[in-house]
MARLOMAR-129666 format. One line per field, with one value per residue (C-alpha): x, y, z; residue number from 1. Coordinates in Angstrom, 1 decimal, padded with zeros to 4 digits. Each point is the difference from the previous one (the first is absolute). Example, Ala and Ser with C-alpha at 12.3 -4.5 7.8 and 13.67 -1.06 7.14 Angstrom:
<vomars>
c1 = [012.3 001.4]
c2 = [-004.5 003.4]
c3 = [007.8 -000.7]
num = [1 2]
</vomars>
This chain:
<vomars>
c1 = [-216.4 003.2 003.4 002.7 003.2 003.2 001.7 003.6 001.3 001.9 000.8 003.7 000.8 001.3 -003.3 -002.0 002.6 -001.1 -003.7 000.3 001.7 -002.3 -002.9 002.0 000.2 -003.7 -000.8 002.5 003.1 002.1 -001.3 001.7 002.8 -001.5 002.7 002.8 003.8 001.1 002.4 003.1 003.3 002.3 -002.3 -000.1 -002.3 -003.2 -002.4 -003.3 -000.3 002.8 -001.5 002.0 -000.7 -000.8 -002.1 -003.8 -001.0 003.1 -000.8 -003.7 000.6 002.2 -002.5 -002.8 002.5 000.7 -003.7 -000.7 002.8 003.0 003.3 002.4 -000.6 002.8 000.2 002.5 001.0 002.6 -000.4 001.3 -001.7 -002.9 -000.1 -001.8 -002.6 000.0 -001.2 003.3 001.8 -001.5 -003.5 -000.1 -003.5 -001.1 -002.9 -001.5 -002.5 -001.9 -003.0 000.5 -003.1 001.3 002.8 -000.4 003.2 -001.2 -002.2 -003.0 001.8 -000.6 003.2 002.1 -001.6 002.0 -003.0 000.5 003.9 -000.5 -002.5 002.6 002.9 -001.9 -003.4 -003.5 -000.6 003.1 -001.4 -003.6 002.0 002.3 -000.8 002.3 002.5 003.9 002.4 002.5 -002.6 -001.3 003.7 000.4 -003.2 001.1 003.0 -002.1 -002.3 003.0 001.2 -003.7 000.4 003.8 000.9 003.6 001.2 003.6 001.4 002.3 -000.8 -000.2 -001.8 002.2 -002.2 -002.8 000.3 -000.9 001.8 -001.3 -003.4 000.3 001.3 003.5 -000.1 003.9 000.7 003.0 000.1 002.8 002.1 -000.5 -002.0 -002.5 -002.7 -003.2 -002.7 -003.5 -003.1 -002.0 001.3 -001.8 001.3 -001.3 002.0 -002.2 -000.7 002.9 -000.2 -000.9 003.0 002.0 -000.4 000.0 002.2 -000.9 003.0 -000.1 001.2 002.1 001.8 000.5 000.9 002.5 -001.6 000.8 -002.2 -003.5 -001.5 -002.7 -002.7 -000.3 003.7 002.5 000.2 002.3 -002.4 002.7 001.8 -002.7 000.1 -000.2 -000.3 -003.0 -001.6 -002.3 -002.3 -001.4 -003.3 -003.3 -000.7 000.8 003.4 000.7 -001.6 001.7 003.3 -001.1 -000.7 003.0 002.3 -001.8 000.5 003.7 000.3 -000.2 -000.2 -002.9 -002.0 -001.8 -002.3 -000.9 -002.2 -001.7 -003.5 -002.1 -001.5 000.7 -002.1 -003.0 -001.2 001.6 -001.3 001.9 -002.5 -002.9 001.6 000.5 -003.2 000.1 -001.6 002.6 003.1 -001.1 -001.2 002.0 001.9 -003.1 -001.1 000.5 003.3 -001.5 -001.6 003.2 002.1 -002.3 -000.2 003.9 000.0 -002.4 002.4 002.8 -002.0 -001.7 003.0 -000.9 000.5 002.8 -001.1 -002.1 002.5 003.3 -001.9 -001.0 003.5 001.8 -002.1 000.5 003.6 000.6 003.0 -002.3 -001.3 -002.6 000.4 -002.6 -000.1 003.6 001.8 003.8 001.0 003.8 002.4 003.4 003.1 001.1 003.1 -002.0 -003.1 -002.3 -002.2 -003.4 -001.8 -004.0 -002.7 -000.1 003.5 003.3 000.5 003.3 000.6 003.0 -001.3 -002.8 -002.3 -001.7 -003.2 -000.6 -001.1 001.3 000.9 -001.8 003.2 000.6 003.2 001.4 -001.0 002.8 -002.2 -001.5 003.2 -001.2 -003.7 -000.5 -000.3 -001.8 -003.3 -002.9 -000.7 -003.4 001.5 000.3 -003.4 -002.3 -001.0 -001.4 -003.0 000.6 001.0 000.9 003.7 002.4 003.7 000.7 -002.9 001.1 003.3 -001.8 000.2 -003.3 -000.5 -002.4 -002.8 002.5 002.6 002.1 002.0 -001.1 002.7 000.4 001.0 -002.5 002.7 001.9 -002.3 002.3 -000.7 -003.7 001.7 001.2 -002.7 000.2 -001.8 001.5 -000.8 000.2 -003.7 -001.1 -002.2 -000.8 -001.1 -001.0 001.9 -000.1 000.1 003.3 -000.3 -001.1 -003.5 000.1 001.9 -003.4 -001.2 002.9 002.4 -002.4 -000.4 004.1 000.2 -002.7 002.2 002.9 -001.6 -001.9 003.6 001.5 -002.7 -000.1 003.4 -000.7 -003.0 002.1 000.6 -003.5 -001.5 003.0 000.3 -004.0 000.7 003.0 -001.7 000.0 -000.5 -002.6 -003.4 -001.5 002.0 -000.3 002.6 000.3 -001.2 -003.2 -002.3 001.5 -000.2 -003.8 -000.6 001.7 -002.1 -003.4 000.9 000.6 -003.1 -002.0 001.2 -000.5 -002.7 -003.4 -001.0 -002.9 -001.7 000.8 -001.7 -003.0 -000.3 000.2 -002.8 001.4]
c2 = [-201.6 -001.8 001.4 -000.4 -001.4 002.1 -000.7 -001.4 -001.2 003.1 000.9 -000.8 -000.6 003.2 001.7 -002.4 001.6 003.6 -001.1 -001.5 003.0 002.4 -002.2 000.1 003.8 000.5 -002.0 001.9 -001.8 000.5 001.8 003.0 -000.7 000.2 -001.4 002.6 -001.0 -001.5 002.3 -001.7 001.9 -002.4 001.1 -003.5 -000.6 -002.0 -002.2 000.5 -004.1 -002.5 -003.0 -003.1 -001.8 001.1 -002.5 000.0 001.4 002.2 002.1 000.0 001.0 002.9 001.0 000.2 001.9 002.8 000.1 001.0 002.7 -001.3 001.3 -002.1 -003.6 -002.5 -003.3 -002.5 -003.4 -002.5 -000.9 001.3 002.8 -001.9 -002.9 000.9 -002.6 -003.4 000.3 -000.2 -002.3 -002.8 000.4 -002.5 -000.5 001.3 002.0 001.2 -002.0 003.1 000.5 002.8 002.0 -000.1 002.3 003.4 002.0 002.6 002.0 -000.2 002.0 -002.0 001.4 -001.1 -003.6 -003.1 -000.8 003.4 -000.4 -003.6 001.4 002.6 -002.4 -003.1 001.4 -000.2 -003.7 -001.1 000.9 -001.5 -003.1 -000.3 -002.4 001.2 002.9 -001.4 000.3 002.0 002.5 000.6 000.9 002.4 001.6 000.4 001.8 002.4 000.5 001.3 002.1 001.7 001.0 000.8 -002.5 -000.3 -002.9 -000.5 -003.3 -002.4 001.1 -002.4 001.0 -001.3 001.6 002.1 001.5 003.1 003.3 002.8 000.4 -001.2 -003.4 -000.8 -002.4 -001.5 -001.3 -001.3 001.9 -000.8 -001.7 003.2 -000.2 003.3 001.0 001.9 001.6 -000.4 001.0 -003.3 -003.3 -002.4 -003.5 -001.2 -003.1 -002.6 -003.6 -000.5 003.4 -002.1 -002.4 -001.9 -002.7 -003.3 -003.1 -003.2 -000.7 -003.6 001.4 002.6 -001.6 -003.4 001.4 002.2 003.6 -000.7 -002.9 001.8 003.5 001.8 000.7 003.5 000.9 -000.2 -003.3 -001.0 -001.8 -000.6 -002.0 -002.3 -001.4 -003.7 -000.3 -001.7 002.8 -000.7 002.9 000.2 002.2 000.3 003.6 002.4 000.3 -003.6 -000.4 003.1 -001.4 -003.5 001.7 002.0 -003.1 -002.1 002.8 000.2 -003.9 -001.6 -004.0 000.1 002.0 -001.8 002.2 -001.3 001.4 -001.6 001.0 -003.3 002.6 003.4 002.7 000.5 003.3 003.5 001.2 003.5 001.0 -000.2 002.9 002.6 001.9 003.5 -000.7 -002.5 001.9 003.3 -001.0 -003.2 001.4 000.9 -003.8 -001.6 -001.4 -003.4 000.3 001.2 -003.0 -002.6 001.5 -000.3 -003.5 -000.7 001.2 -001.8 -003.4 000.6 001.6 001.0 -002.2 000.7 002.3 -001.8 000.9 -001.2 -003.3 -000.5 001.0 -002.6 -003.1 000.4 -001.0 -003.6 -000.1 001.8 -002.2 001.2 -001.9 001.0 -001.3 -000.6 002.1 000.0 -001.8 000.0 001.1 -001.3 000.3 -003.0 -000.4 000.4 001.5 001.8 -002.8 001.3 -002.2 000.1 -002.1 -002.0 -000.1 001.7 002.3 001.1 003.4 001.9 003.3 001.4 003.0 000.9 001.9 -000.1 003.6 002.5 -000.5 002.9 001.2 003.7 -000.4 -000.9 003.2 002.4 003.3 -001.6 -000.5 002.8 -000.7 -003.5 -000.4 003.1 -000.4 -001.9 -003.5 -001.8 -002.2 002.8 001.5 -002.7 -003.5 -002.5 -001.7 -003.8 -001.9 003.1 000.3 000.6 000.8 001.2 002.5 001.3 001.0 002.7 003.8 001.4 003.0 002.7 000.9 002.1 -002.7 001.7 -002.2 000.4 000.0 -002.6 002.9 002.8 002.3 -000.7 001.9 000.3 -003.6 001.5 002.0 -003.0 -001.6 -003.8 -000.3 -003.5 -003.7 001.4 001.3 -003.8 -000.3 003.4 001.1 -003.1 -002.2 002.3 003.6 000.8 -002.0 001.5 -000.6 001.7 003.3 001.7 -000.5 -000.3 002.8 002.6 -001.4 000.1 003.6 001.2 -001.8 002.0 003.2 -000.6 -000.4 002.9 002.3 -001.2 000.8 003.6 000.5 002.5 002.3 000.0 002.8 002.1 -000.5 000.8 003.5 000.6 -000.9 003.5 -001.3 002.9 -001.4 003.4 002.2 003.4 001.9 -000.5 003.6 -000.3 -000.2 003.0 002.0 -001.3 001.1 003.5 000.6 -001.1 002.4 002.8 -000.8 000.0 003.5 001.6 003.0 -001.6 002.7 -001.5 -000.5 003.5 001.4 -001.9 001.2 003.7 -000.4 -000.3]
c3 = [-000.2 -001.0 001.6 -002.5 002.0 -000.4 -002.9 001.4 -003.3 -000.9 003.6 001.5 003.5 000.4 -001.4 002.6 002.8 -001.0 -000.1 003.5 001.2 -001.2 001.7 003.1 -000.1 -000.4 002.9 001.9 000.1 001.8 003.1 001.4 002.5 003.8 001.7 001.2 000.5 003.0 001.7 001.4 001.3 -002.2 -003.0 -001.4 -002.8 001.5 -002.5 000.6 -000.8 -000.8 -002.0 000.1 -003.1 -003.7 -001.2 -000.8 003.7 000.2 -003.1 000.7 003.7 -001.1 -002.7 002.6 002.2 -002.3 -001.2 003.5 000.1 001.7 -001.9 001.6 -001.1 -000.5 -001.3 000.7 -001.7 000.2 -003.6 -003.1 -002.2 -001.6 002.3 002.8 001.3 -000.8 -003.6 -002.0 002.8 001.7 -001.2 -002.9 -001.1 -003.3 001.0 003.6 002.0 000.9 -002.5 -002.5 001.2 003.6 -000.1 001.8 000.3 -002.5 002.3 -002.2 -002.9 -002.9 -001.9 002.9 -000.1 -001.6 -002.5 -001.4 000.0 -001.5 -002.3 -001.3 -000.2 -001.8 -001.2 001.6 -001.5 001.6 003.5 -000.9 -000.8 003.1 002.8 002.3 000.1 -001.2 003.0 -002.2 -001.4 003.7 001.0 -003.0 001.1 003.4 -001.4 -002.3 003.1 002.1 -002.6 -000.6 003.8 -000.2 002.6 000.4 001.4 001.6 -001.1 001.1 003.7 002.8 003.0 003.2 002.8 001.0 003.6 001.5 -000.1 002.2 -001.1 -003.4 -001.7 -001.1 -002.9 -000.1 -003.8 -002.0 -003.4 -002.4 003.2 002.1 003.2 000.2 002.4 -001.2 002.2 -000.4 001.8 -000.9 -001.7 -002.1 -000.6 -003.5 000.0 -001.6 001.1 001.9 002.0 003.1 -000.2 -002.6 -002.6 001.9 -000.8 002.1 002.3 -001.1 -003.3 000.8 002.7 -002.1 -003.6 -001.4 -001.1 -003.5 -000.1 000.9 -000.4 001.2 -002.8 001.3 -000.5 -002.8 -001.9 -002.8 -002.2 -002.7 002.2 000.5 -003.6 000.2 003.6 002.1 001.9 002.8 001.4 003.2 000.3 -001.7 -000.6 -002.7 000.4 000.0 -003.3 -001.7 001.1 -001.2 -003.5 -000.1 000.7 -002.6 -002.6 001.1 -001.3 003.7 -000.7 002.4 002.4 002.8 002.1 003.3 002.7 003.3 -000.7 -001.5 -002.6 -001.4 001.1 -002.7 001.3 000.8 003.1 -000.3 -003.2 003.1 002.2 -003.2 000.8 000.9 003.4 001.2 -001.6 001.7 003.1 000.9 003.1 001.5 000.1 003.6 000.8 000.1 -003.3 -001.6 001.7 -001.2 -003.5 000.1 001.3 -002.7 -002.9 001.6 -000.3 -003.4 -001.9 -003.7 -003.2 -002.4 -003.0 -002.5 -002.9 002.0 001.1 -003.8 -001.4 002.7 -000.7 -003.7 000.4 -000.2 002.3 002.9 002.6 002.7 003.1 002.5 003.5 -000.3 003.1 000.2 003.2 -000.2 -002.6 -000.3 -002.5 -001.7 -002.2 -003.4 001.1 002.9 001.7 001.3 002.3 -000.3 001.3 -003.3 -000.2 -001.4 -002.8 -001.5 -001.2 -001.1 001.1 002.3 -000.7 003.7 -000.5 003.9 000.5 002.9 003.6 002.1 002.0 000.4 001.4 -003.5 -001.5 -000.1 000.0 003.0 002.1 002.4 -000.1 000.1 003.8 000.2 -002.1 001.6 -001.5 -000.3 002.6 002.6 -000.7 -000.7 001.7 -002.4 000.9 001.1 -003.2 -002.1 001.1 -002.9 001.1 -003.8 000.1 003.7 -001.6 -002.2 001.1 001.4 -002.0 000.5 -002.3 -002.3 -000.6 002.9 002.6 003.6 002.4 002.8 002.4 -000.2 000.8 -003.4 -002.1 -002.9 -001.1 -001.1 -002.6 -001.9 -002.1 -001.3 -003.2 -001.0 001.2 003.4 -000.5 -000.7 003.5 000.6 -003.5 -001.6 -002.4 -003.2 001.2 -001.3 -003.3 -003.5 000.7 003.3 -000.8 -000.8 003.3 002.2 -001.3 001.1 003.5 000.3 -001.3 002.6 002.6 -001.0 -000.5 003.5 001.4 -001.4 000.9 003.8 000.1 -001.0 002.5 002.4 -003.1 -001.5 001.9 -000.2 -003.8 -000.3 001.9 -002.3 -003.1 -002.2 -003.5 -001.4 -001.7 -000.6 -002.4 002.0 001.9 003.7 001.0 -002.0 002.9 001.6 -003.0 -000.3 003.6 -000.4 -003.2 001.8 002.7 -002.4 -001.8 003.3 001.2 -003.4 -000.4 -000.9 -002.3 -001.6 003.4 001.0 -003.1 000.6 003.8 -001.3 -002.3 -003.5]
num = [1 2 3 4 5 6 7 8 9 10 11 12 13 14 15 16 17 18 19 20 21 22 23 24 25 26 27 28 29 30 31 32 33 34 35 36 37 38 39 40 41 42 43 44 45 46 47 48 49 50 51 52 53 54 55 56 57 58 59 60 61 62 63 64 65 66 67 68 69 70 71 72 73 74 75 76 77 78 79 80 81 82 83 84 85 86 87 88 89 90 91 92 93 94 95 96 97 98 99 100 101 102 103 104 105 106 107 108 109 110 111 112 113 114 115 116 117 118 119 120 121 122 123 124 125 126 127 128 129 130 131 132 133 134 135 136 137 138 139 140 141 142 143 144 145 146 147 148 149 150 151 152 153 154 155 156 157 158 159 160 161 162 163 164 165 166 167 168 169 170 171 172 173 174 175 176 177 178 179 180 181 182 183 184 185 186 187 188 189 190 191 192 193 194 195 196 197 198 199 200 201 202 203 204 205 206 207 208 209 210 211 212 213 214 215 216 217 218 219 220 221 222 223 224 225 226 227 228 229 230 231 232 233 234 235 236 237 238 239 240 241 242 243 244 245 246 247 248 249 250 251 252 253 254 255 256 257 258 259 260 261 262 263 264 265 266 267 268 269 270 271 272 273 274 275 276 277 278 279 280 281 282 283 284 285 286 287 288 289 290 291 292 293 294 295 296 297 298 299 300 301 302 303 304 305 306 307 308 309 310 311 312 313 314 315 316 317 318 319 320 321 322 323 324 325 326 327 328 329 330 331 332 333 334 335 336 337 338 339 340 341 342 343 344 345 346 347 348 349 350 351 352 353 354 355 356 357 358 359 360 361 362 363 364 365 366 367 368 369 370 371 372 373 374 375 376 377 378 379 380 381 382 383 384 385 386 387 388 389 390 391 392 393 394 395 396 397 398 399 400 401 402 403 404 405 406 407 408 409 410 411 412 413 414 415 416 417 418 419 420 421 422 423 424 425 426 427 428 429 430 431 432 433 434 435 436 437 438 439 440 441 442 443 444 445 446 447 448 449 450 451 452 453 454 455 456 457 458 459 460 461 462 463 464 465 466 467 468 469 470 471 472 473 474 475 476 477 478 479 480 481 482 483 484 485 486 487 488 489 490 491 492 493 494 495 496 497 498 499 500 501 502 503 504]
</vomars>
């Protein structure tokens, strides 16, 4: 029997929100609150969880925690309202890299899915014709998703430190120029790709040129200022191509995209790990296997998106330069001179798609934490020939994305969870990405709930003994009254039997 698809042609996004809420109600959302108040002499308000970052991971985690009965979940984000995450800032691709069928933050609720959202907005045929989800539509969907779950984001909020405060965590923030401290039982760092460090500008560039002469592609770029200029791009990934396209569209005289490899990668090995088994059980693999996989991805890398590559090479003033590492950069009177093995190139401005340095010390929120968390270099000794100084600087996370303290006595460290690029070695290269949410978010949530439950272990039995919510709608003296009635009945004369014994 054919099942007709739901007609979304007459629905609005508000109608879809109500349909999603109805689905959630049928599935028991939200669970009943189960975590009592945290008593404190100063009567300070304490969040069950503070999530640092209001992007795709932050709102999905907040929704999952609310579903599991946490009432006090706060989300903090440094960006302006509507600009959370990279989608309207430094992400400059036209569409997502993730296949449209591998999005998994809808908890198997169809009316929460990006597909149903897209069909409601544009029609079912538009989804059928879609190859990848447009970047700006993905952000608009995330905003709608947060609205469904009533996730309030505190914007313009810069997290300056995460540190112990008695038996809870203190999160120090700057909000509207004012320094504040908020308390939480747990903290989740959903701070994205640069959560384990900072975007890297090679010293041979930053030590030689003035800051007005170059930009990192994962930061702000004034593309209008590149009109008529010769632009050099270093890097071969998605960010390199996307920024090259933006420069060309803004009227750059030319763009040369240079990279060290002799050829671009042809396949994307990330797709090979997007399986339920790998994504859900990855931290159960041996240390050696996880380390070697991380080393493989470092060497193999991934190609630029097909659409970005094809768009870039259609520009006549775009030049692709493989096997062209930059050996030296110098400022000349009328140009930036870049020395390569095949000679010098001259540019007016540089765009550096050079990725991220793993350096916990540069993260403001890790000011207290950075030297207290165990790193892979502290816990794992690579086999001969497999050492990697960069991988050794990544945090060694537990099976639930929690930091592990270097000093076992500093147990507060385990109340902080790193759902960001810090998980690259421990949980795989893809776990906190869009396609990883379906499998990774439940693991993180289990870790948060586990920590909160263990914190309450001493009061569980007393609370069970004090539990008085009635299930049977009968008075407290029902049994006493029943016993009295039975006794009265037992002592009453048995008239019928006496009559029988008397021969009646």
